[in-house]
C-alpha positions, 0 to 999 in steps of 0.5 A, a space after each residue: 758873300 762877296 759882291 760881283 760887279 763886273 764881267 771880269 770879276 764874274 769870270 775870275 771867281 772860283 769859290 763854291 757857293 753864291 755870289 751877289 750881283 745885285 737886284 737879287 741876282 746871284 752867280 752860283 758856283 757849283 762844287 764842280 766849278 760850273 757857274 749858273 745865274 739865280 734870281 732870289 725874290 720873295 714871292 708876293 703871291 706865297 710870301 716865301 723866298 723863292 730862286 729862279 734859274 736864269 741860265 748857265 754862265 756859258 750862254 748868258 753873260 753879266 749884262 743878260 742876267 742882270 736885264 732878267 733879273 730887273 724884269 723879274 723884279 718888275 713883276 714882283 713889284 707888280 705883285 706877280 710871281 716870276 716863276 709861276 709867269 714863266 710856267 704859264 708862259 711855257 704852257 701857253 706856248 705848248 698849246 700854241 704849238 700844239 694847235 699846229 699838229 695835224 689830224 693825222 699826227 694826233 690820230 697816230 698818237 691816239 692809236 698808239 695810246 689806245 692799242 694797249 687796250 685793244 686785243 690784238 694788232 689786227 684791231 689797231 691796224 683795222 682802226 688805222 686803215 679806216 682812217 687812212 682810207 676815208 679821213 686822211 685823204 680829207 683832213 689828214 693834213 689839216 691842224 686839228 684846231 682848224 677842223 670844222 663840222 663841214 670837214 666832217 661832213 665832207 668825209 662822211 657824206 660820200 659813205 654815209 649811205 652807200 656803206 653805212 656801217 664803214 661810215 659809222 665806224 669812221 665817225 666814231 674813230 674821228 671822234 675818239 681822236 678829237 677827244 683824245 686831242 682835247 684831253 691832252 690839250 692839243 684842241 678845245 671846244 666841242 667835238 665836230 664829229 659828235 653825233 647826238 645833237 650835232 651830226 644827227 641833225 645833218 645826216 640821215 639816220 644810219 639805222 635807215 640805211 644800214 644793211 646786213 652784210 651777207 658773205 656769198 656762200 656756197 650751197 652746202 649740197 655743192 660742197 663735194 664737187 667744190 672740195 674735189 676741185 679744190 683738191 686738184 689745186 697745189 700749195 698751201 692756200 688750197 690745203 689751208 682753204 680745205 682745212 678751214 672748211 672742215 673746221 668751220 674757223 674764221 680765215 684769220 684763225 687758219 692763216 695765223 695757226 702755228 704748229 705749237 697750237 696743234 696736238 695731233 695725238 689728241 687731234 685738237 688745235 687750240 686757237 689762243 684768245 688773242 686770235 679770236 673774235 670773242 677774245 677767248 681760247 678755242 679748242 677746235 676738234 680735228 677730223 680724219 681728213 684734217 689730221 691727213 693734211 697736217 701730216 701731209 705738210 713737210 716742216 720742221 714743225 717749230 712751235 713758232 712756225 706757221 703751219 700754212 706758210 706765206 710767200 715771205 719767210 716767218 710768215 702765214 698766208 695773206 688775207 687774200 690768199 683764199 679769194 685769189 685761189 677761188 678766183 683762180 678756180 674760176 668760181 664766182 659768188 663764193 667767199 672764203 668767209 661764206 663757208 661758215 654759213 654753208 656749214 651752218 646751213 648744212 648743220 641746221 638742215 642735215 644735222 637735225 639731232 645736234 643741239 643749236 648750242 653745239 653748233 654755235 660753239 662750233 662756229 666760236 660764236 658769242 652768246 648775246 643772251 646773258 642767261 643762256 651764256 650763264 648756264 653754258 658749261 664747258 666747250 662740248 669738245 667731244 660733241 663737237 668733235 662728233 659734229 665735225 665728223 658728221 660734216 666730213 662724212 657729208 663732204 665725203 658722200 658728195 665728192 664722188 658725185 660729178 656733173 653738179 655745176 658750182 
């Protein structure tokens, strides 16, 4: 094995293999002619021979390579393995660099990572919106390693009493982002957003301040007047809102409806699980008026096309379309979601022959009672078809009446 003692000899060597340069330093020439530096040594830790790369000859000259070899030799003399030392230094540098990552940067990485376990994109967007509206303005720009309990309190205190439900979600999501950052090695220490044994000693119990949110609903006896006024409106929003009222579905389920989900012959609309709150497919029986609405819409009826189109191409109506329509009709104290309560009140008061279980299925409610859920068989489609036909008949009986005030 030739010994290389000068920069000129290093430059001129072309033989493939290892070329000794002294003090454990070698120049390696590959079969492609590329040259790189290696430091060979016996590890004082494992007692095994090891090779450590010191860089390409293009960027590291002989003098620089010898200096690195001498430094590594000194580590070996002191009982330390140069390769393990370099690994430790790289990890330390990565940790130091990660300490500069802001809460916003880590939160976005956390959302991307966890979005795979969420049932739909809407959940991920809701998660992000919660942080955008409440956490990012206060701590979004701050490095995660510098976030303190006082900063978390600054985020939560303005909403802890006034909107306790939202505040609780904000705290939980900040805590999740922190735990994610800690698991990835971006931050160390205790979670400043943890509740038990920490924030619960500072903030009042949310159970004492939470209030059940009720969506303003139209009294069911006034539904006929509302529908009559609704039919005087034009556009997809009016058709979709009437369709929503007649089917008692949620807003997200109606604005996401696509032609491929509608079976006019079977008078059935099948909503896929990813758009359902409970995460289960839901079949909706279509009454005669809902079929009329469907057939009145001029469309190519591409399976992937929205039934009720939005302003933008290839989109459905927006979340605020129904609320804007109700406002345009100059009707107050009524929300789109509230029509589910209108239907529920009617069913409880007027459809006395219909079992409560059938009504709950019509609303696609999740059964919290595990025993009851275990004995539920099927989705009672035909029973629900009769129920929705009764609901339409009731509405029709009220439409002719005038003089009522909404």
